[in-house]
MDTraj code that builds the backbone (N, CA, C; nanometers):
import mdtraj as md
import numpy as np

residues = "UNK UNK UNK UNK UNK UNK UNK UNK UNK UNK UNK UNK UNK UNK UNK UNK UNK UNK UNK UNK UNK UNK UNK UNK UNK UNK UNK UNK UNK UNK UNK UNK UNK UNK UNK UNK UNK UNK UNK UNK UNK UNK UNK UNK UNK UNK UNK UNK UNK UNK UNK UNK UNK UNK UNK UNK UNK UNK UNK UNK UNK UNK UNK UNK UNK UNK UNK UNK UNK UNK UNK UNK UNK UNK UNK UNK UNK UNK UNK UNK UNK UNK UNK UNK UNK UNK UNK UNK UNK UNK UNK UNK UNK UNK UNK UNK UNK UNK UNK UNK UNK UNK UNK UNK UNK UNK UNK UNK UNK UNK UNK UNK UNK UNK UNK UNK UNK UNK UNK UNK UNK UNK UNK UNK UNK UNK UNK UNK UNK UNK UNK UNK UNK UNK UNK UNK UNK UNK UNK UNK UNK UNK UNK UNK UNK UNK UNK UNK UNK UNK UNK UNK UNK UNK UNK UNK UNK UNK UNK UNK UNK UNK UNK UNK UNK UNK UNK UNK UNK UNK UNK UNK UNK UNK UNK UNK UNK UNK UNK UNK UNK UNK UNK UNK UNK UNK UNK UNK UNK UNK UNK UNK UNK UNK UNK UNK UNK UNK UNK UNK UNK UNK UNK UNK UNK UNK UNK UNK UNK UNK UNK UNK UNK UNK".split()
xyz = np.array([
    [-2.3036, 0.0527, 1.9100],
    [-2.1957, 0.0898, 1.8684],
    [-2.0545, 0.0251, 1.8757],
    [-2.0601, -0.0523, 2.0014],
    [-1.9398, -0.1484, 2.0281],
    [-1.9569, -0.2442, 1.9295],
    [-2.0664, -0.3294, 1.8882],
    [-2.0793, -0.4180, 1.7844],
    [-2.0193, -0.3818, 1.6670],
    [-2.0718, -0.2674, 1.5951],
    [-2.0333, -0.2075, 1.4917],
    [-1.8833, -0.1922, 1.4825],
    [-1.8285, -0.1417, 1.5766],
    [-1.6709, -0.1290, 1.5895],
    [-1.6015, -0.2559, 1.5791],
    [-1.6439, -0.3457, 1.6688],
    [-1.5911, -0.4971, 1.6503],
    [-1.6078, -0.5430, 1.5205],
    [-1.7136, -0.5227, 1.4447],
    [-1.7412, -0.5755, 1.3020],
    [-1.6468, -0.5024, 1.2089],
    [-1.6155, -0.3748, 1.2194],
    [-1.5452, -0.2975, 1.1272],
    [-1.4008, -0.3269, 1.1585],
    [-1.3601, -0.3744, 1.2718],
    [-1.2291, -0.4078, 1.2966],
    [-1.1972, -0.5278, 1.2588],
    [-1.2868, -0.6212, 1.2440],
    [-1.2705, -0.7727, 1.2043],
    [-1.2429, -0.7666, 1.0627],
    [-1.3114, -0.6663, 1.0028],
    [-1.2994, -0.6777, 0.8386],
    [-1.1766, -0.6114, 0.8015],
    [-1.1146, -0.5030, 0.8583],
    [-0.9978, -0.4414, 0.8001],
    [-0.8856, -0.4562, 0.8905],
    [-0.8696, -0.5395, 0.9940],
    [-0.7588, -0.5342, 1.1124],
    [-0.6353, -0.5986, 1.0288],
    [-0.6581, -0.6941, 0.9516],
    [-0.5526, -0.7680, 0.8901],
    [-0.4770, -0.6797, 0.8135],
    [-0.5524, -0.6211, 0.6997],
    [-0.4745, -0.5132, 0.6310],
    [-0.3951, -0.4025, 0.7021],
    [-0.4589, -0.3537, 0.8018],
    [-0.3926, -0.2312, 0.8854],
    [-0.2882, -0.2833, 0.9608],
    [-0.3024, -0.4189, 1.0238],
    [-0.1702, -0.4707, 1.0923],
    [-0.0572, -0.5021, 0.9835],
    [-0.0900, -0.5437, 0.8795],
    [0.0296, -0.5854, 0.7799],
    [0.0815, -0.4558, 0.7383],
    [0.0221, -0.3397, 0.7187],
    [0.0667, -0.2201, 0.6942],
    [0.1670, -0.1844, 0.8011],
    [0.1403, -0.1962, 0.9448],
    [0.2248, -0.1893, 1.0287],
    [0.3694, -0.2459, 1.0038],
    [0.3392, -0.3911, 0.9780],
    [0.4496, -0.4800, 0.9698],
    [0.5510, -0.4247, 0.8463],
    [0.4931, -0.3709, 0.7320],
    [0.5656, -0.3087, 0.6498],
    [0.6261, -0.1975, 0.6754],
    [0.6204, -0.1366, 0.7849],
    [0.6941, -0.0110, 0.8305],
    [0.8355, -0.0720, 0.9174],
    [0.9478, -0.0577, 0.8532],
    [1.0725, -0.1044, 0.9174],
    [1.1008, -0.0563, 1.0536],
    [1.0303, 0.0349, 1.1029],
    [1.0406, 0.0861, 1.2247],
    [0.9768, 0.0150, 1.3376],
    [0.8716, -0.0750, 1.2948],
    [0.7852, -0.1442, 1.3967],
    [0.7811, -0.2929, 1.3703],
    [0.7520, -0.3481, 1.2486],
    [0.7425, -0.4718, 1.1905],
    [0.6496, -0.5583, 1.2953],
    [0.6919, -0.6620, 1.3230],
    [0.6050, -0.7499, 1.4157],
    [0.6231, -0.7199, 1.5478],
    [0.7170, -0.6364, 1.6016],
    [0.7346, -0.6212, 1.7464],
    [0.6236, -0.5295, 1.7918],
    [0.5740, -0.4300, 1.7078],
    [0.4712, -0.3368, 1.7713],
    [0.3380, -0.4122, 1.7594],
    [0.3142, -0.5252, 1.6764],
    [0.2110, -0.5893, 1.6849],
    [0.2126, -0.6897, 1.7866],
    [0.3103, -0.7461, 1.8193],
    [0.3183, -0.8241, 1.9439],
    [0.2903, -0.7442, 2.0734],
    [0.3611, -0.6317, 2.0755],
    [0.3409, -0.5399, 2.1993],
    [0.1985, -0.5054, 2.2139],
    [0.1342, -0.4562, 2.1016],
    [-0.0012, -0.4071, 2.1072],
    [-0.1056, -0.5085, 2.1312],
    [-0.0855, -0.6317, 2.0633],
    [-0.1889, -0.7342, 2.0877],
    [-0.1829, -0.7902, 2.2333],
    [-0.0736, -0.7800, 2.2848],
    [-0.0592, -0.8211, 2.4328],
    [-0.1367, -0.7350, 2.5208],
    [-0.1414, -0.5883, 2.4924],
    [-0.2424, -0.5086, 2.5676],
    [-0.3816, -0.5376, 2.5337],
    [-0.4099, -0.5591, 2.4203],
    [-0.5482, -0.5748, 2.3621],
    [-0.6063, -0.7170, 2.4130],
    [-0.5426, -0.7936, 2.3682],
    [-0.5848, -0.9399, 2.3823],
    [-0.5305, -1.0274, 2.5143],
    [-0.4537, -0.9748, 2.5853],
    [-0.3964, -1.0473, 2.7012],
    [-0.3317, -1.1726, 2.6740],
    [-0.3890, -1.2722, 2.7306],
    [-0.3371, -1.4091, 2.7508],
    [-0.3537, -1.4683, 2.5948],
    [-0.4711, -1.4237, 2.5231],
    [-0.4924, -1.4660, 2.3740],
    [-0.4177, -1.3930, 2.2797],
    [-0.3202, -1.3146, 2.3129],
    [-0.2514, -1.2372, 2.2260],
    [-0.1754, -1.3327, 2.1248],
    [-0.1355, -1.4444, 2.1633],
    [-0.0447, -1.5346, 2.0805],
    [-0.1343, -1.5755, 1.9578],
    [-0.2601, -1.6222, 1.9810],
    [-0.3458, -1.6685, 1.8875],
    [-0.3703, -1.5512, 1.7715],
    [-0.3844, -1.4220, 1.8100],
    [-0.3977, -1.3350, 1.7018],
    [-0.2546, -1.2668, 1.6447],
    [-0.1707, -1.3114, 1.6953],
    [-0.0415, -1.2696, 1.6381],
    [-0.0075, -1.3747, 1.5470],
    [-0.0422, -1.5053, 1.5596],
    [-0.0190, -1.5991, 1.4807],
    [-0.1168, -1.5715, 1.3270],
    [-0.2247, -1.5418, 1.3787],
    [-0.3048, -1.4977, 1.2485],
    [-0.2548, -1.4148, 1.1705],
    [-0.1751, -1.3161, 1.2138],
    [-0.1231, -1.1938, 1.1470],
    [-0.0010, -1.2523, 1.0665],
    [0.0795, -1.3385, 1.1444],
    [0.2022, -1.4046, 1.1078],
    [0.1716, -1.4803, 0.9822],
    [0.0756, -1.5680, 0.9756],
    [0.0331, -1.6605, 0.8752],
    [-0.0369, -1.5840, 0.7576],
    [-0.1150, -1.4770, 0.8027],
    [-0.1557, -1.4033, 0.6745],
    [-0.0699, -1.3169, 0.6008],
    [0.0476, -1.2659, 0.6630],
    [0.1480, -1.1850, 0.5847],
    [0.2389, -1.2908, 0.5250],
    [0.2644, -1.4081, 0.5604],
    [0.3392, -1.4981, 0.4861],
    [0.2647, -1.5689, 0.3634],
    [0.1278, -1.5832, 0.4068],
    [0.0264, -1.6245, 0.2747],
    [0.0444, -1.5201, 0.1823],
    [0.0471, -1.3950, 0.2121],
    [0.0138, -1.2876, 0.1086],
    [0.1463, -1.2923, 0.0253],
    [0.2585, -1.2911, 0.1167],
    [0.3920, -1.2805, 0.0376],
    [0.4251, -1.4032, -0.0611],
    [0.3846, -1.5275, -0.0359],
    [0.3836, -1.6275, -0.0984],
    [0.3067, -1.5899, -0.2406],
    [0.1792, -1.5515, -0.2376],
    [0.1122, -1.4971, -0.3501],
    [0.2032, -1.4081, -0.4522],
    [0.2624, -1.3039, -0.3737],
    [0.3520, -1.2085, -0.4485],
    [0.4732, -1.2941, -0.5233],
    [0.5379, -1.3725, -0.4442],
    [0.6507, -1.4530, -0.4804],
    [0.6341, -1.5305, -0.6232],
    [0.4966, -1.5812, -0.6292],
    [0.4650, -1.6393, -0.7537],
    [0.4635, -1.5598, -0.8865],
    [0.4526, -1.4218, -0.8542],
    [0.4439, -1.3425, -0.9467],
    [0.5811, -1.3135, -1.0246],
    [0.6240, -1.3059, -1.1508],
    [0.7512, -1.2759, -1.2087],
    [0.8106, -1.1314, -1.1712],
    [0.9226, -1.1344, -1.1550],
    [0.9879, -1.0110, -1.1314],
    [1.0259, -0.9414, -1.2437],
    [0.9765, -0.8159, -1.2678],
    [1.0439, -0.7234, -1.3805],
    [1.1600, -0.6809, -1.3608],
    [1.2338, -0.6593, -1.4874],
    [1.3768, -0.5964, -1.4816],
    [1.3649, -0.4501, -1.4284],
    [1.4754, -0.4246, -1.3477],
    [1.4587, -0.2822, -1.3037],
    [1.5212, -0.1990, -1.4147],
    [1.5013, -0.0758, -1.4119],
    [1.5171, 0.0035, -1.5226],
    [1.6884, -0.0143, -1.5724],
    [1.7690, 0.0133, -1.4635],
    [1.9038, 0.0160, -1.4891],
    [1.9440, -0.1325, -1.5584],
    [1.8957, -0.2350, -1.4796],
    [1.9295, -0.3746, -1.5321],
    [1.8761, -0.3751, -1.6783],
    [1.7722, -0.3307, -1.7058],
    [1.7141, -0.3371, -1.8529],
    [1.7987, -0.2537, -1.9445],
    [1.8573, -0.1364, -1.8997],
    [1.9475, -0.0684, -1.9874],
    [2.0760, -0.1215, -2.0109],
    [2.1270, -0.2059, -1.8937],
    [2.2511, -0.2792, -1.9302],
    [2.2264, -0.3904, -2.0133],
    [2.0987, -0.4501, -2.0132],
    [2.0870, -0.5588, -2.1054],
    [2.0640, -0.5281, -2.2420],
    [2.0072, -0.4080, -2.2697],
    [1.9928, -0.3443, -2.4062],
    [2.1199, -0.3079, -2.4604],
    [2.2207, -0.2476, -2.3818],
    [2.3394, -0.2125, -2.4255],
    [2.4432, -0.3270, -2.4570],
    [2.4034, -0.4230, -2.3684],
    [2.5102, -0.5457, -2.3866],
    [2.4465, -0.6236, -2.4920],
    [2.3390, -0.6159, -2.5464],
    [2.3017, -0.6878, -2.6557],
    [2.3767, -0.6218, -2.8034],
    [2.4295, -0.5152, -2.7885],
    [2.4977, -0.4478, -2.9102],
    [2.6475, -0.4895, -2.8980],
    [2.6944, -0.5237, -2.7850],
    [2.8472, -0.5493, -2.7592],
    [2.8682, -0.6800, -2.8388],
    [2.9996, -0.6963, -2.8840],
    [3.0570, -0.7954, -2.9569],
    [3.1707, -0.8438, -2.8824],
    [3.1685, -0.9692, -2.8519],
    [3.2838, -1.0354, -2.7808],
    [3.3954, -1.1006, -2.8948],
    [3.5125, -1.0561, -2.8498],
    [3.6288, -1.1215, -2.9548],
    [3.6171, -1.2730, -2.9278],
    [3.6364, -1.3497, -3.0402],
    [3.6417, -1.4879, -3.0530],
    [3.5082, -1.5785, -3.0080],
    [3.4154, -1.4764, -3.0234],
    [3.2738, -1.5548, -3.0012],
    [3.1957, -1.5640, -3.1237],
    [3.2702, -1.5669, -3.2460],
    [3.1933, -1.5905, -3.3665],
    [3.0947, -1.4821, -3.3993],
    [3.1213, -1.3596, -3.3493],
    [3.0233, -1.2734, -3.3907],
    [2.9094, -1.2701, -3.2913],
    [2.8960, -1.3421, -3.1960],
    [2.7759, -1.3549, -3.1029],
    [2.7767, -1.2401, -3.0302],
    [2.6732, -1.2015, -2.9382],
    [2.6593, -1.0799, -2.8421],
    [2.6804, -1.1419, -2.7116],
    [2.7310, -1.0432, -2.6376],
    [2.7601, -1.0712, -2.5091],
    [2.6489, -1.1214, -2.4269],
    [2.5296, -1.0219, -2.4284],
    [2.4083, -1.0564, -2.3570],
    [2.2747, -1.0499, -2.4663],
    [2.1990, -1.1045, -2.4553],
    [2.0747, -1.1139, -2.5494],
    [1.9615, -1.0957, -2.4674],
    [1.8389, -1.0560, -2.5197],
    [1.7152, -1.0460, -2.4455],
    [1.6771, -1.2012, -2.4116],
    [1.6926, -1.2904, -2.4687],
    [1.6643, -1.4309, -2.4432],
    [1.7628, -1.4722, -2.3297],
    [1.8776, -1.4339, -2.3177],
    [1.9765, -1.4833, -2.2037],
    [1.9175, -1.4112, -2.0866],
    [1.8736, -1.2796, -2.0973],
    [1.8401, -1.2155, -1.9764],
    [1.6976, -1.2746, -1.9206],
    [1.6242, -1.3157, -1.9987],
    [1.5172, -1.3895, -1.9549],
    [1.5204, -1.5241, -1.8896],
    [1.6278, -1.5787, -1.9603],
    [1.6508, -1.7096, -1.9009],
    [1.7371, -1.6850, -1.7642],
    [1.7941, -1.5917, -1.7588],
    [1.8712, -1.5593, -1.6130],
    [1.7700, -1.5181, -1.5178],
    [1.6531, -1.4524, -1.5448],
    [1.5535, -1.4236, -1.4575],
    [1.4905, -1.5383, -1.4062],
    [1.4644, -1.6320, -1.4807],
    [1.4042, -1.7631, -1.4433],
    [1.4944, -1.8234, -1.3722],
    [1.6260, -1.8203, -1.3907],
    [1.7343, -1.8839, -1.3048],
    [1.7314, -1.8380, -1.1705],
    [1.7091, -1.6984, -1.1549],
    [1.7021, -1.6334, -1.0292],
    [1.5938, -1.6711, -0.9468],
    [1.4613, -1.6757, -1.0126],
    [1.3455, -1.7248, -0.9510],
    [1.3596, -1.8565, -0.8965],
    [1.4236, -1.9381, -0.9943],
    [1.4112, -2.0918, -0.9402],
    [1.5081, -2.1096, -0.8244],
    [1.6434, -2.0345, -0.8266],
    [1.7165, -2.0699, -0.7230],
    [1.6945, -1.9929, -0.5970],
    [1.6011, -1.8794, -0.6098],
    [1.5495, -1.8149, -0.4949],
    [1.4643, -1.8905, -0.4093],
    [1.3828, -1.9731, -0.4700],
    [1.2996, -2.0655, -0.4011],
    [1.3575, -2.1554, -0.3143],
    [1.4909, -2.1896, -0.3409],
    [1.5554, -2.2846, -0.2765],
    [1.6374, -2.2316, -0.1486],
    [1.6170, -2.0988, -0.1167],
    [1.6863, -2.0472, -0.0231],
    [1.6162, -2.0681, 0.1335],
    [1.6867, -2.0873, 0.2114],
    [1.6375, -2.1324, 0.3521],
    [1.5490, -2.0229, 0.4131],
    [1.5823, -1.8969, 0.3719],
    [1.4935, -1.7765, 0.4419],
    [1.4472, -1.7097, 0.3373],
    [1.3116, -1.6709, 0.3318],
    [1.2467, -1.5901, 0.2364],
    [1.3017, -1.4475, 0.2600],
    [1.2637, -1.3486, 0.1615],
    [1.2862, -1.2148, 0.1830],
    [1.1999, -1.1622, 0.3137],
    [1.0855, -1.2007, 0.3219],
    [1.0090, -1.1543, 0.4552],
    [1.0665, -1.1988, 0.5623],
    [1.1154, -1.3311, 0.5932],
    [1.1879, -1.3804, 0.7114],
    [1.3126, -1.2847, 0.7338],
    [1.3937, -1.2655, 0.6309],
    [1.5174, -1.1931, 0.6317],
    [1.4749, -1.0370, 0.6728],
    [1.3910, -0.9808, 0.6335],
    [1.3300, -0.8520, 0.6873],
    [1.2967, -0.8392, 0.8176],
    [1.2101, -0.9537, 0.8465],
    [1.1551, -0.9400, 0.9939],
    [1.2752, -0.9668, 1.1003],
    [1.3755, -1.0403, 1.0514],
    [1.4871, -1.0731, 1.1694],
    [1.5793, -0.9369, 1.1694],
    [1.5640, -0.8663, 1.0813],
    [1.6720, -0.7528, 1.0906],
    [1.6268, -0.6492, 1.2160],
    [1.7154, -0.5795, 1.2578],
    [1.6806, -0.4626, 1.3685],
    [1.5839, -0.3796, 1.3059],
    [1.5082, -0.3180, 1.3939],
    [1.4209, -0.1998, 1.3691],
    [1.5037, -0.0773, 1.3414],
    [1.4495, 0.0139, 1.2454],
    [1.5063, 0.1425, 1.2109],
    [1.4739, 0.2397, 1.3276],
    [1.5529, 0.3355, 1.3677],
    [1.5175, 0.4410, 1.4587],
    [1.3879, 0.5118, 1.4113],
    [1.3075, 0.5638, 1.5162],
    [1.1954, 0.6227, 1.4718],
    [1.2153, 0.7743, 1.4672],
    [1.2864, 0.8000, 1.3456],
    [1.3114, 0.9256, 1.3181],
    [1.1869, 1.0220, 1.2550],
    [1.1937, 1.1498, 1.2841],
    [1.0748, 1.2175, 1.2477],
    [1.0642, 1.2383, 1.0766],
    [0.9630, 1.2404, 1.0283],
    [0.9303, 1.2605, 0.8735],
    [0.9969, 1.1426, 0.8125],
    [0.9775, 1.0304, 0.8451],
    [1.0301, 0.9016, 0.7792],
    [0.9350, 0.8804, 0.6693],
    [1.0041, 0.8684, 0.5590],
    [0.9426, 0.8285, 0.4437],
    [0.9521, 0.6668, 0.4068],
    [0.8297, 0.6127, 0.4555],
    [0.8297, 0.4474, 0.4445],
    [0.8307, 0.4038, 0.2952],
    [0.7452, 0.4800, 0.2196],
    [0.7396, 0.4136, 0.0754],
    [0.8988, 0.4632, 0.0103],
    [0.9341, 0.5745, 0.0421],
    [1.0854, 0.6063, -0.0160],
    [1.1893, 0.4832, 0.0299],
    [1.1595, 0.4577, 0.1528],
    [1.2501, 0.3493, 0.2185],
    [1.2473, 0.2281, 0.1357],
    [1.1215, 0.1782, 0.1063],
    [1.1126, 0.0727, 0.0102],
    [1.1510, 0.0828, -0.1280],
    [1.1315, 0.2007, -0.1820],
    [1.1908, 0.2270, -0.3148],
    [1.3386, 0.2043, -0.3116],
    [1.4217, 0.2641, -0.2138],
    [1.5489, 0.2565, -0.2070],
    [1.5976, 0.1061, -0.1726],
    [1.5105, 0.0217, -0.1238],
    [1.5558, -0.1045, -0.0871],
    [1.4976, -0.2257, -0.1932],
    [1.4373, -0.1802, -0.3056],
    [1.3683, -0.2763, -0.3819],
    [1.4683, -0.3677, -0.4499],
    [1.5852, -0.3439, -0.4657],
    [1.6880, -0.4429, -0.5111],
    [1.7197, -0.5421, -0.4042],
    [1.7226, -0.4930, -0.2796],
    [1.7349, -0.6073, -0.1766],
    [1.6204, -0.7028, -0.1439],
    [1.4930, -0.6240, -0.1617],
    [1.3694, -0.6965, -0.1332],
    [1.2786, -0.6633, -0.2610],
    [1.3224, -0.7331, -0.3713],
    [1.2200, -0.7098, -0.4859],
    [1.0753, -0.7293, -0.4800],
    [1.0567, -0.8564, -0.4135],
    [0.9227, -0.9092, -0.4140],
    [0.8446, -0.8371, -0.2919],
    [0.9192, -0.8211, -0.1803],
    [0.8578, -0.7538, -0.0500],
    [0.8234, -0.6143, -0.0895],
    [0.9102, -0.5392, -0.1646],
    [0.8836, -0.3977, -0.2064],
    [0.7629, -0.3818, -0.2850],
    [0.7286, -0.4740, -0.3615],
    [0.6109, -0.4616, -0.4370],
    [0.4886, -0.4936, -0.3596],
    [0.4924, -0.5915, -0.2560],
    [0.3880, -0.6138, -0.1661],
    [0.3793, -0.4924, -0.0749],
    [0.4886, -0.4268, -0.0223],
    [0.4660, -0.3038, 0.0533],
    [0.4068, -0.1895, -0.0080],
    [0.4584, -0.1731, -0.1380],
    [0.4025, -0.0624, -0.2102],
    [0.2458, -0.0680, -0.2316],
    [0.1768, -0.2027, -0.2454],
    [0.0608, -0.2028, -0.2632],
    [-0.0260, -0.1986, -0.1378],
    [0.0447, -0.2442, -0.0354],
    [-0.0335, -0.2269, 0.0930],
    [-0.0307, -0.0844, 0.1595],
    [0.0724, -0.0277, 0.1440],
    [0.0901, 0.1120, 0.2017],
    [0.0313, 0.2125, 0.1273],
    [-0.0074, 0.2017, 0.0000],
    [-0.0814, 0.2756, -0.1018],
    [-0.2375, 0.2732, -0.0718],
    [-0.3006, 0.1821, 0.0218],
    [-0.4423, 0.1839, 0.0263],
    [-0.4788, 0.2949, 0.0929],
    [-0.5771, 0.3723, 0.0432],
    [-0.6115, 0.5049, 0.1138],
    [-0.6952, 0.4805, 0.2182],
    [-0.6799, 0.5628, 0.3193],
    [-0.7558, 0.5474, 0.4546],
    [-0.8994, 0.6204, 0.4385],
    [-0.9789, 0.5611, 0.5155],
    [-1.1120, 0.6484, 0.4822],
    [-1.1283, 0.7781, 0.5664],
    [-1.1757, 0.8647, 0.5028],
    [-1.1778, 1.0186, 0.5467],
    [-1.3260, 1.0439, 0.6112],
    [-1.4091, 0.9315, 0.6157],
    [-1.5334, 0.9569, 0.6707],
    [-1.5343, 0.9569, 0.8161],
    [-1.6147, 1.0604, 0.8788],
    [-1.6138, 1.0705, 1.0157],
    [-1.6783, 0.9417, 1.0745],
    [-1.6294, 0.9115, 1.1913],
    [-1.6833, 0.7965, 1.2879],
    [-1.8311, 0.8043, 1.2918],
    [-1.8803, 0.9246, 1.3232],
    [-2.0385, 0.9376, 1.3329],
    [-2.1418, 0.8984, 1.2274],
    [-2.0641, 0.9145, 1.1030],
    [-2.1186, 0.8832, 0.9842],
    [-2.1138, 0.7216, 0.9634],
    [-2.0210, 0.6712, 0.9879],
    [-1.9925, 0.5310, 0.9393],
    [-2.1017, 0.4609, 1.0692],
    [-2.1097, 0.4947, 1.1729],
    [-2.1586, 0.4256, 1.2709],
    [-2.2979, 0.4557, 1.3259],
    [-2.3538, 0.5522, 1.2444],
    [-2.4870, 0.6355, 1.2561],
    [-2.6076, 0.5075, 1.2285],
    [-2.6967, 0.4922, 1.3002],
    [-2.8006, 0.3996, 1.2941],
    [-2.9171, 0.4545, 1.2169],
    [-2.9158, 0.6053, 1.2128],
    [-3.0241, 0.6675, 1.1800],
    [-3.0385, 0.6598, 1.0169],
    [-3.1471, 0.6408, 0.9702],
    [-3.1620, 0.6409, 0.8199],
    [-3.1967, 0.7775, 0.7707],
    [-3.1027, 0.8128, 0.6800],
    [-3.0933, 0.9444, 0.6111],
    [-3.2017, 0.9589, 0.5058],
    [-3.3046, 1.0248, 0.5314],
    [-3.4132, 1.0409, 0.4302],
    [-3.4240, 1.1925, 0.4009],
    [-3.4398, 1.2340, 0.2802],
    [-3.4657, 1.3520, 0.2335],
    [-3.6201, 1.4095, 0.2580],
    [-3.6263, 1.5047, 0.3376],
    [-3.7637, 1.5665, 0.3376],
    [-3.8150, 1.6481, 0.2299],
    [-3.9482, 1.6741, 0.2214],
    [-4.0090, 1.7289, 0.1298],
    [-3.9492, 1.8669, 0.0642],
    [-3.9058, 1.9357, 0.1569],
    [-3.8488, 2.0690, 0.1367],
    [-3.7107, 2.0595, 0.0663],
    [-3.6213, 1.9763, 0.1164],
    [-3.4936, 1.9340, 0.0730],
    [-3.5071, 1.8725, -0.0891],
    [-3.5974, 1.7835, -0.0893],
    [-3.6103, 1.6967, -0.2261],
    [-3.6793, 1.8095, -0.3274],
    [-3.7428, 1.9092, -0.2854],
    [-3.8009, 1.9953, -0.3952],
    [-3.7053, 2.1078, -0.4343],
    [-3.5924, 2.1130, -0.3836],
    [-3.5072, 2.2247, -0.4372],
    [-3.4752, 2.2094, -0.5811],
    [-3.4536, 2.3277, -0.6523],
    [-3.4225, 2.3379, -0.7924],
    [-3.2791, 2.2931, -0.7974],
    [-3.2507, 2.2216, -0.9333],
    [-3.0817, 2.1946, -0.9273],
    [-3.0091, 2.2958, -0.9177],
    [-3.0543, 2.4333, -0.9707],
    [-2.9619, 2.5539, -0.9602],
    [-2.9393, 2.5800, -0.8198],
    [-3.0340, 2.5712, -0.7320],
    [-3.0337, 2.5972, -0.5840],
    [-2.9340, 2.5197, -0.5147],
    [-2.9450, 2.3694, -0.5615],
    [-2.8504, 2.2790, -0.4939],
    [-2.7264, 2.3082, -0.5171],
    [-2.7021, 2.3480, -0.6527],
    [-2.5592, 2.3616, -0.7034],
    [-2.5103, 2.5004, -0.6305],
    [-2.5883, 2.5850, -0.6129],
    [-2.5353, 2.7126, -0.5344],
    [-2.5030, 2.6788, -0.4065],
    [-2.5770, 2.6032, -0.3292],
    [-2.5595, 2.5859, -0.1918],
    [-2.4288, 2.4922, -0.1653],
    [-2.4029, 2.4048, -0.2555],
    [-2.2780, 2.3299, -0.2515],
    [-2.1661, 2.4250, -0.2863],
    [-2.1817, 2.4913, -0.4025],
    [-2.0617, 2.5884, -0.4315],
    [-2.0398, 2.7033, -0.3115],
    [-2.1468, 2.7486, -0.2567],
    [-2.1278, 2.8449, -0.1388],
    [-2.0670, 2.7740, -0.0227],
    [-2.0909, 2.6756, 0.0011],
    [-2.0187, 2.6024, 0.1181],
    [-1.8794, 2.5623, 0.0905],
    [-1.8593, 2.5064, -0.0388],
    [-1.7034, 2.5154, -0.0772],
    [-1.6325, 2.6422, -0.0585],
    [-1.6916, 2.7521, -0.1101],
    [-1.6329, 2.8790, -0.1165],
    [-1.5982, 2.9374, 0.0211],
    [-1.6817, 2.8991, 0.1414],
    [-1.6940, 2.9356, 0.2397],
    [-1.5773, 2.8857, 0.3221],
    [-1.5688, 2.7497, 0.2804],
    [-1.4842, 2.6676, 0.3551],
    [-1.3310, 2.6944, 0.2989],
    [-1.3124, 2.6905, 0.1743],
    [-1.1805, 2.6903, 0.1165],
    [-1.1452, 2.8409, 0.0437],
    [-1.2421, 2.9258, 0.0395],
    [-1.2127, 3.0606, -0.0288],
    [-1.2701, 3.0619, -0.1644],
    [-1.3275, 3.1470, -0.2151],
    [-1.3849, 3.1678, -0.3570],
    [-1.2753, 3.1742, -0.4363],
    [-1.2864, 3.1157, -0.5680],
    [-1.1740, 3.1435, -0.6682],
    [-1.1559, 3.2858, -0.7413],
    [-1.0441, 3.3093, -0.7677],
    [-1.0345, 3.4593, -0.7979],
    [-1.0917, 3.5023, -0.9138],
    [-1.1254, 3.4158, -0.9941],
    [-1.2046, 3.4468, -1.1268],
    [-1.3302, 3.4618, -1.0953],
    [-1.3823, 3.4450, -0.9849],
    [-1.5271, 3.4575, -0.9490],
    [-1.5518, 3.6120, -0.9322],
    [-1.6365, 3.6866, -1.0166],
    [-1.6668, 3.8204, -0.9938],
    [-1.8006, 3.8508, -0.9896],
    [-1.8959, 3.7504, -1.0295],
    [-2.0231, 3.7644, -1.0204],
    [-2.0915, 3.7238, -0.9076],
    [-2.2170, 3.7710, -0.8662],
    [-2.2858, 3.7242, -0.7485],
    [-2.3545, 3.5942, -0.7848],
    [-2.3581, 3.5148, -0.7092],
    [-2.4367, 3.4017, -0.7055],
    [-2.5958, 3.4354, -0.6908],
    [-2.6900, 3.3972, -0.7941],
    [-2.8255, 3.4372, -0.7836],
    [-2.9124, 3.3065, -0.7653],
    [-2.9567, 3.3043, -0.6591],
    [-3.0526, 3.1984, -0.6180],
    [-3.1840, 3.1928, -0.6348],
    [-3.2608, 3.1246, -0.7245],
    [-3.4121, 3.1444, -0.7286],
    [-3.4678, 3.0317, -0.6306],
    [-3.5453, 3.0594, -0.5602],
    [-3.6189, 2.9811, -0.4646],
    [-3.7760, 2.9751, -0.4898],
])
top = md.Topology()
chain = top.add_chain()
for i, resn in enumerate(residues, 1):
    res = top.add_residue(resn, chain, resSeq=i)
    for name in ("N", "CA", "C"):
        top.add_atom(name, md.element.get_by_symbol(name[0]), res)
traj = md.Trajectory(xyz[None], top)
């Protein structure tokens, strides 16, 4: 059991830890604190693995083009219809102008001394208030962290497993005995539906009794 848990942790630990870092209430501080308790003197080695991993992932996201925000796109469309006096009938902003401007922003952003990720990690932690909506926070801060917000959205939207631990680490092979494998399809359907109704309640539209043929 311990070997299986260790294997499971090695395969998913980085994704889970990055999800913690994407929470502005914890960031790398909780990782450093927890790893010190888990790994002791070797904690710095594992912390560096997380730090390198999250920076490598951010670099991959940074190479992707940033889409225009809805408000910015609307302004660009409105500007394309505006005329400027003395400009020989030219437009104030055009689609090509906005596209070039996006390329300019990406080019100049790469020369900044600190990336979005480094700026985010250096900022103070948010208070641990109840009912904190972490995805809502990233949505509100997507203009400040356009690349990092996309990364946080993808990481934090990964669904967790709902399989109970005893099913994950159970070594017994699950085999259908002769009785269960010989059930009629109607009987299997009735058993599944009955279990559902007993657990969650039968639908109101159900008025007929379930007939089982065995």
